[in-house]
C-alpha positions as CSV (number, residue, x, y, z in Angstrom):
1,M,11.5,-16.7,-7.1
2,S,10.7,-13.1,-5.7
3,E,7.3,-11.4,-6.2
4,L,6.6,-7.8,-5.8
5,L,2.7,-7.2,-4.9
6,F,1.4,-4.2,-5.7
7,V,-2.0,-2.7,-4.5
8,N,-4.3,-0.6,-6.9
9,A,-6.2,1.6,-5.5
10,C,-6.1,4.2,-7.5
11,V,-10.2,4.5,-8.2
12,R,-9.6,7.2,-11.0
13,G,-8.4,3.9,-13.5
14,E,-6.1,4.9,-15.7
15,R,-6.8,8.5,-15.7
16,S,-5.3,8.5,-12.6
17,R,-1.5,10.4,-12.0
18,T,-1.1,8.9,-9.0
19,L,-1.4,5.4,-11.1
20,S,0.4,6.8,-13.9
21,L,3.2,7.4,-11.3
22,A,3.3,3.7,-10.6
23,R,3.1,2.3,-13.8
24,H,6.3,4.2,-13.7
25,F,7.6,2.8,-11.6
26,L,7.0,-0.9,-11.9
27,S,8.3,-0.6,-15.8
28,A,12.1,1.2,-13.6
29,Y,11.0,-1.8,-11.7
30,T,11.0,-4.8,-14.2
31,K,14.1,-3.3,-16.3
32,N,16.6,-3.1,-12.8
33,H,15.0,-7.0,-11.9
34,P,13.9,-9.2,-14.3
35,E,14.0,-11.8,-11.6
36,V,10.5,-10.5,-9.6
37,T,7.6,-11.3,-10.6
38,I,5.0,-8.3,-9.7
39,T,1.7,-9.2,-9.5
40,E,-1.4,-6.8,-9.2
41,R,-4.5,-6.6,-6.9
42,N,-6.8,-4.1,-8.8
43,L,-8.6,-3.0,-5.6
44,M,-11.4,-1.5,-8.1
45,T,-11.8,-4.4,-9.5
46,E,-11.5,-6.6,-6.8
47,R,-14.5,-4.8,-4.5
48,L,-13.6,-6.3,-1.4
49,E,-17.0,-6.0,0.9
50,P,-16.1,-3.3,4.0
51,Q,-16.6,-5.0,8.2
52,Y,-19.6,-5.6,8.2
53,P,-21.5,-6.7,11.2
54,E,-22.1,-9.5,9.6
55,V,-18.7,-10.2,7.5
56,L,-17.0,-10.0,10.6
57,A,-19.2,-12.4,12.4
58,H,-18.1,-15.1,9.5
59,R,-14.1,-14.1,10.0
60,D,-13.6,-14.4,13.8
61,E,-16.1,-18.1,13.1
62,L,-13.4,-18.7,10.5
63,W,-10.2,-17.7,13.1
64,N,-12.1,-18.7,16.3
65,A,-12.4,-22.1,14.5
66,G,-8.2,-22.5,12.7
67,K,-9.2,-22.2,9.6
68,L,-7.3,-19.9,8.4
69,D,-6.7,-21.7,5.0
70,D,-10.4,-20.1,4.0
71,P,-10.2,-18.0,0.8
72,S,-11.4,-14.7,3.0
73,F,-8.0,-14.7,4.6
74,D,-6.6,-14.7,1.0
75,A,-6.0,-11.8,0.7
76,A,-4.1,-11.9,3.9
77,W,-1.9,-15.0,3.1
78,Q,-1.1,-13.4,-0.6
79,F,0.2,-10.1,1.7
80,A,2.0,-11.2,4.3
81,K,4.5,-14.2,1.7
82,A,5.1,-10.8,-1.2
83,D,9.3,-10.3,-0.6
84,K,7.9,-6.4,-1.4
85,I,5.2,-4.4,-1.1
86,V,3.8,-1.4,-3.3
87,I,0.9,0.5,-3.2
88,A,-0.3,2.6,-5.4
89,A,-3.4,5.1,-3.6
90,P,-4.3,9.0,-4.3
91,F,-4.3,11.4,-1.6
92,W,-8.1,11.9,-1.3
93,D,-9.5,13.9,2.6
94,L,-6.5,14.2,3.9
95,S,-5.7,9.9,4.0
96,Y,-7.1,7.5,0.8
97,P,-9.4,6.5,-0.3
98,A,-11.7,4.1,2.1
99,I,-11.1,0.9,-0.7
100,L,-7.6,0.6,0.0
101,K,-8.9,1.5,4.7
102,I,-11.4,-1.0,3.4
103,Y,-8.5,-4.1,2.6
104,L,-6.2,-3.3,5.4
105,E,-8.9,-4.0,7.6
106,R,-8.7,-7.7,6.0
107,I,-5.3,-8.3,5.9
108,S,-5.2,-7.2,9.4
109,V,-5.1,-11.1,10.4
110,T,-3.9,-12.3,13.9
111,N,-1.3,-15.2,12.9
112,I,-1.6,-14.5,9.3
113,T,0.2,-10.6,9.0
114,F,1.1,-10.3,12.8
115,G,0.4,-12.7,16.3
116,Y,2.1,-11.7,19.3
117,D,4.5,-13.7,21.9
118,A,5.0,-15.3,25.5
119,D,5.1,-11.7,26.7
120,G,1.6,-10.4,24.7
121,N,4.1,-8.1,22.5
122,S,2.6,-7.6,18.9
123,V,5.5,-9.1,16.2
124,G,4.9,-9.1,12.1
125,L,4.5,-12.3,10.1
126,S,5.0,-10.8,6.9
127,R,7.5,-11.4,5.1
128,A,8.0,-8.7,3.2
129,D,11.6,-5.7,3.8
130,K,9.8,-3.3,2.4
131,L,6.4,-1.2,1.6
132,L,6.9,1.8,-0.8
133,L,3.8,4.2,-0.7
134,I,3.5,5.9,-4.2
135,T,0.6,9.2,-4.2
136,T,-0.2,12.2,-6.0
137,R,-0.9,15.2,-3.6
138,G,-3.4,18.7,-5.1
139,G,-1.8,20.6,-2.3
140,N,1.7,20.6,-0.9
141,F,1.9,18.5,2.5
142,S,5.2,17.8,2.5
143,L,6.5,21.3,3.9
144,P,7.1,21.3,8.7
145,E,3.8,23.5,8.6
146,T,1.2,21.0,6.4
147,E,2.8,18.3,6.9
148,W,0.9,17.4,10.6
149,M,-2.4,17.1,8.3
150,E,-1.1,14.0,6.2
151,S,-2.3,10.8,8.0
152,G,-2.0,8.3,5.0
153,A,1.6,7.4,5.3
154,R,1.9,7.8,8.5
155,H,-0.5,5.0,8.6
156,L,0.8,3.1,7.0
157,K,4.2,3.3,8.2
158,A,2.7,2.4,11.7
159,L,1.0,-0.3,10.0
160,C,4.6,-1.3,8.8
161,A,5.7,-1.3,11.9
162,M,2.8,-4.1,13.1
163,Y,3.1,-6.7,10.2
164,G,7.3,-6.4,10.4
165,I,8.0,-4.5,7.0
166,P,11.7,-2.7,8.3
167,D,11.7,-0.4,5.8
168,F,8.9,2.0,4.4
169,Q,9.6,4.4,2.2
170,L,6.9,7.0,0.1
171,L,7.3,8.4,-3.6
172,C,4.9,10.9,-4.2
173,A,4.5,14.1,-6.5
174,D,2.4,17.6,-4.7
175,G,1.3,20.8,-5.3
176,L,-0.9,19.6,-8.6
177,D,-3.4,21.4,-8.2
178,D,-1.8,24.8,-6.7
179,I,-2.1,26.6,-9.7
180,R,0.1,28.2,-9.0
181,N,3.0,25.1,-9.8
182,D,4.4,23.7,-13.1
183,K,2.4,20.1,-12.8
184,A,4.0,18.6,-15.5
185,A,6.9,19.4,-13.9
186,I,5.9,18.4,-11.0
187,L,5.0,14.8,-12.5
188,A,8.1,15.0,-14.6
189,R,10.5,14.8,-11.4
190,A,8.8,12.2,-9.7
191,M,8.9,10.8,-12.6
192,Q,12.7,10.1,-12.3
193,E,12.3,9.8,-9.1
194,A,10.2,7.2,-9.3
195,E,13.7,5.4,-11.3
196,A,16.4,5.9,-8.5
197,M,13.7,4.2,-6.7
198,A,13.1,1.1,-8.4
199,A,17.5,0.8,-9.1
200,R,17.3,0.4,-5.2
201,F,13.8,-0.4,-3.2
């Protein structure tokens, strides 16, 4: 059976516009793909520790001893074995919340999510063929004059290349805090787009 890993980095919980959009996508996805198991990883309840020196030293010790089956690497193995991945994270400070960065550091493990070939080239080891980032933004960072400022989606797209995930996709609702915009209409359009993406994801 196929597994979709849902990484929830919506720090405002059920009040989050991003989470509302993600839940809508996942509901539509379940209707289109009832055979797929969806596993949620909630970063707010899990609260992974940042890679402080002692945390990193312990991880390095385990890795050097070949103990990749230690629970410290569970998040990396879960990510590597998922068939599809959806990450929901609001747009914060031109990127995403720190809890997602901590998670990404935890799953970036040599010989689990990526590795190196005999010539020293990076090789992706993750099984997923698609990764979707779902986000909402207060401003409009999809315009040519502002898209260069957006670093979250670009960072995740680069990580997909490192992990060996060939298809990076983005679902976003822009301009939600611009008082000139109709927020309800923007979210409604994003919900429709979510339904369309769910059918083909």
